[in-house]
N, C-alpha and C positions, 0 to 999 in steps of 0.2 A: 353228494358224498357223505357218508356217515362220519361223525366225529367220535373219536375214542379217547377216553381218559385213562391214565395209568391206575394201577391198584392203589398205591399209597405213596405219597412223597414223604419220606420219613423226615424231611426237613420241617414237617408240621410240629416237631418238638419245639419249634420257635415259641418262646414265651409270649411274644406279641400276639400270637394266634390263640394260644390256650389260656393265657392269663397265668399269673404267678401263684395264686392260691386256689386249691380245689374248693368247689362249692361245699358248704357244710352239709352234713348228712344228719337229719334229726333222728332221734331214737325211734325205734319201731314202736308203733302204737297198736295195741291189740284190736282197736276198732277198725283198722285197715281191712280186716277180714270181712267186715260188714260194710261195704262201700256205700250203701244206700241208707245207713243207719237203720231205723225201724222200718224203712221201706225196702230193705233187702229181702230177697226171696228166702223162704224158710229152708229150702233145699234146692240144689241145682237140678234143673230139668234136663232130661236126656235129649230133647229135640227142639225146644222152643223157648223164646224169651217171654212168651205171653203167660205171665204168672202175676197174680195180684200181690201187692206189698203186705207185709205182716201187720202193719199199723192200722189197717182198715177195719171199721166196724161192719156189721152185717148189712146195713143200708148202703154203705159205700161199695161193698163187694157186689151187691145187686146192681148198682149203677155201673160198676166195672164190666160185669158180664153182659149187661144190656148194651152198653156202649160198644163192646166187642162185636156184637152182632151187626151193628151199623158199620163198624170198621171192616168186617169180614165180607158181608154180603154185597153182591153187585147192584149197582143202580141201573134203572131202566128208563126208557124214553117216556116222556110225558106227552099227552095225558095217559094215565094208566089206572087200573083199579087199585094198584099198590101205591096209594098216594103218599105214604111215608117214605117211599124209596124211588119215586120217579122224579125226572128232571134232568136226566143225563144229557150232557152236551149243551147246545148243538155241536160245538167243537170240544174235543177232550183228548186226553192221553191214555186214560185207563178207566175201568168201570168200578173199581173198588180200591180201598186203601191198602188192603193186605196184598194186592197184586204187586205193589211197589215195595212195601215193607214186609218182606217174606218172614213169617214167624215172628214179627215184631222187630226184625233186624233189617239189614240192607237188602236191596233188591239185586238182581243180576245186571251186570254190565251189558251194554248193547253189543250185538254180534258184529264182527268185522264184515264190511260190505254195506249194502243198502238195507235199512230196516226202519220200522216204526217203533222206536223205543218207548217203554212205559216207565221203568224205574229211573232211567237217565233223563232228567228234565233238561230241556234246551231253552235256557233263559236268553233273552235278547236285550241288549242294553248299549248305551253310548260308549264309544272308545275314546272320545275326545270331547272337549267342552262345546265345540261347534256342532256336534251331532244332536239330533232330537233325543229328548229324554226317553221317549217311547217310540218303538218302531211303528210308523203310521199305518202300515198295511196288516201287520201281524200282532201288534201289541207287545206285551212283555214276555211272551213265551210261545214257542212253536207248538201247535197242536197237531198231532199226527193222525188223528181219527175224527170222524164226523158221524152223526146219526144218519141212518139210511132212510131219510125221508125227504120229500120234496113238497114245499108249500104250493098251494094252488096257483100262486102268482110266480112260481119259479119254473124256469125252463128245464132244469135238471136237478138231481139230488145235490145236496151240499157237498162240497169238496173239502177233504182234509187240507191243512195248510202246506204240508210237505213231508219229506222223509230225510233221514240222516244217512250220509255216506261216511263210513268210518274206516280208516286205515291207520297203520302205525309206522313210525320212523324212529330208528335208533339214534339217540342224541348223546349218549354217554355209555360207558361200560366200566364196571369195576370188577375186580376179582377179590373176594373176601373169603378167607379160610378155604381156599381152593375151589370156590364156587364162583362161576361167572354170573354177574348181574347186569345184563344189558337194560338200559333205561329206554323203554319204547314209548315215545310220546304219541298220544292219539292225535290224528289229523282229522278234524271235523269239517264236513262240508254239507250244506243243505242242498237237496236236489228235489225235483218235481214240485217246485214252489207254485202254488195255485193262484197266488194273488200278486205276482210280480216279484222283482228282485228286492232284496233288503235295501233300505235307505242308506245313503253314504254315511260312513262313520258308525254304523251299528255293528256290534260284534256278537259273537256267540259264546255263551258261558254254560257248558254242560255240567250238570251236578247230579250225582248219584244219590238216590234216596237214602237218608241216614237211618241209624237205629233210633227207636223211639222210647226205649226204656230209660227211666231216670229223668225224663223231660220235666215232670212236675217238680222235682227237686231242684233242677237248674232254674226253673221259673221262680222258685222260692228263695234264691240267693238275693240278698238285698243289693240295691244299686250302690249303697255306700261302700259295701265290701268290695264290689267290683271296681268302683272308681278309685279306691285306695291303691289299686295295682296299676292304674294308668300312668304311663310314662312316655307320652308321645314324642318328647324331645330327647329321650334317653339321658335324662339328667344325672343318672347314676353311672353313666358311661360303661354299661355292661354289654352294649351292642344290641340290646332289646328295646324296641320303642313301641310296645303294645298300646293300642288306643281303641276306643269303643266307637262303633258306628252310631250315628244319630239318625233315627228313622221316624217316620210318621206313625203315630198310634192311631189306627183306624177308628177306634171308639171315640177318641177325644179330639183328633186333628192336631194335637200337639206333638212336638218332637220328643222322643224318648230314647232311652238307651237300648240299642239293639243287642240281643243276646242269642237268639235262635236263628237257625238257618246257616248255610255254609259261608255266607258273607254277613251274617248277623243282621239280616234285613227285617227281623220281627222283634218287637219289644217284649212279647209275652206268648205263652203257649196257645191261648185261644186264637190270637190273630194268625199264628202259623197254621193252625188247623183250618181256620176259616179260609185262608188264602189257598191252601191246598185243595179244599173242596171246590172253590170257584175255578182255579187255574188248571187243576189236573183232571177233575171229573166234570166240570161245568155245572156245579151246584151252587146257586146263589144263596146268600145268607145275610144276616143283618149287618155284618161288618163289610161285606162285599156284595151289595144287592144287585149289581149290574153284571150281565153276562160279559164274557171276555171277547165280544164281537167288536171289531173296529168299525169306524165309519165307512170304510171301504167294503166291508163284508155285509152287504145288504141282505143276502139270502140267510145268513146266520141270524141277523136281527129279526127277519120275518118268522123264522122257526122259533126263536126265543119268545116272541110275542104270542105265539099260538100254543104255548105249553100248558095252559090251563091253570097255572098257579096265580092266585090273586096277589100274592106278595112274593116272599122268597121261597126257595125250593127245599131248604132245610130250616125249620124254625129253631129258635134258641133252645127249646126244650130238648130236641134231638141233638143239636150241635153240642150242647153241654154234656150230654151222655158220652159222646165221642171224646170230648175234652177230659172227662173224668176217667175214661178208659186209659187215655194216654198219660194223664197225670199220675194215675194210681198203679201203673205197671211197675213191678219190682225190678230193682237192680240185681243182677246175678251176684251171688257171693263170690268172694275171691277164693283162690285155691292154693293149698300148700304154702301158706303165708309165713310159716315159721321154719321152712326148710332152709338149708344152707345156701342152695342155689337162689332162692327168692331173696334172701337177705343180701347176698353178694350182688345180685342184679340190681336190687334196690339202691345199693351204694353207688354203683356205676351210673344209674339213672340220674341221681342227684349230682354226682361229680362231673358228669358229661354236660350238665347245664340244661337237661330236658325239663326240669321243674321250673325253669325261668318262664316258660310259656304254659306248660302243662301243670298248672298250679294243683298240687295234690288234694288239698282239703279245704273245706268251708264248714261253717255252721249256718244252716239256713235261717232265715229271718224268724225269730220267735213270734213276731206279730203277723206272720203270713196267715191269711184267712182260712186256709185249710189246715186244721190242727194236725192231721196225719203227716203233713209235710213240713210243719213248722218246727224250728229248734232242733233239727237233725244234724249230727256231725256226719258229713259225707266226704267221699274220696273220688271225685270225678276226673281228676287230672286234666283240668282245663282252666284257663282264665277267661274264656268266652270273649276274648279281645281279638282285634284284627292285627295281623302281623304281615309284613312284607316277606314273602316266601321265595323271592327270586324269580328270574326270568323263565326258568324251565317250567314252573308251575303256574305262571301268569296266564290269565284268560284275556287280559287287556280291556275288560269291561268294568266300568264304574257302576256302583250301586249305592245310592245315597252318598255317604262320605267314604265308602270303601273304594280304594283304587283298583286298577287292573292287576296289581301284583299282590294284593292283600287277601287273606283268608282268615276266617275265625278259627281259633285253636279248637280242634275236635276233642271231645272227652275220650278218654282211653279205657274207662271201666268196661269190663266184659269183652275187650277187643280180642282176647284169645279164644273165644268160644266159637268163632265162625267155622273153623274146621270141624269141631266136635258136632256141630249142628248140620253138617253137610252143606254149608253155604260156600259160595265162591270166596276165594281169598282176594278181596277187592278193597284196596285201601286208598286213601286220599280223596279229594273232592269229587273225582270222576271215576274212581275205581281202577286207575291205571296201574297201580302197584299190586303185584301178586304175592307179596310176602312182606312181613314187617321189616326185614332188613332192606328190601327194595324201597319201601316207603320212606325209611330214614335217609336212604341215599338220594332220594328226590329232593330232600330239604335243601334250601338255599336261602339267600337273603339274611334275615335276622337269625335263621337257624343254621347258617353255614358253620359257625364255630362248633356248635354241638355235634353236627354231623362229622366234622373232622376229628373231634374227640372220640366219637364212637368208632371211627375207622382205626384210630391209633390205639385203641384198647388191645390188650392181649386177647388171644382167642377165647380163653376160658372166661374172661370178664365180659366179652361181647356176647358169648352164648348165654351167660347168666343174665345179662340185661334183657335179652329176648325172652328167656324163661320168665323173668319178672313181668314183662308186658303180657305174656300169655296167661299169667296167674291173677292179675289184678281185676 
């Protein structure tokens, strides 16, 4: 039976819920129109996020466009005459980066029914302490594709690991400004599993590929500035207890501050890119030199050993070009930032408490080794911290120190351009929300108070807040 929630309980005027004093609204800063600082795009593209930042010199622009070719072009099966682009698989989800990050933005959500998704990654992880840290038969991620080859010692071609069956269940309903907003929760089930059932206690964590612009700037924020925001015990009693994931640095083996990925599982941009190459395309590299074949998948191991590469499949020289492409991609400029609607929505954004997690601004580390990214005043609207987002958004899967209800705060810069670029309106970690209003209505846990403040706004204030989000 579906559960339905009322439009608004106007008893939310209760001061215990909203707090007695509205959040302070800082004066408008002209730099907000250039959210990436010197790495903001010189002009707004009509169709793509793939634009280099203005701060780049000629050599960096060359690296950017060379890295883009590696980001764009598909990888092929090894051995091949195209040695710089071979090594696909043996198990994989997609053949190229751009197939998931369409035009540098988000990919498309999986279709309802049975499919082999590309942009929606299906992570596997423990739901409880007694479960194995890694699924023994499938590893850390389901791979829905396999190279169409059979080793001489194999009885048949390698089988993909499985497929996704997707349906939706209405779990809540709101009516805001005369519009119905049913919250349709995705129901994920794995089917056609080729290597047996999942181990007991292993859960599924679907994650839609995020936008990639501005990642270099997020990488350049200092740990000191991030940790200054950490309040795991909610010592200021504002209902927000953001904390940072502590994750292994693949280069050093030491624990580091997680900042990238939907559960902040990576400490830096290079590791995030290297992990995506290995886990999504099956391309080994110096940070992740082993194929994602489990001990149980012997045919996968045989094909991996016959690939013809003496070491890794993408050397650091090429991996660093993809890194530069991602790090140097410009942040889109904000729009209409001095309009009355923008300024009114900006006020509602702060007074609703959105800025408690979506930290508006930073100055990147002046000592960051890439000078084009160093010392920039930026406006990403994220604290990069983990927050408990409530039961409706929970995946139940732990990842390092992130619990099954926690997600990293996503950046909001450029969020309003998806419709302009003809992309799906897909928000939140798995793309379940089809509008910004719906995305806000999914918020729970630490964000419950801010959601209720949003609901309680006057119609004109609420519409202004959405216009603000569409402009930043």
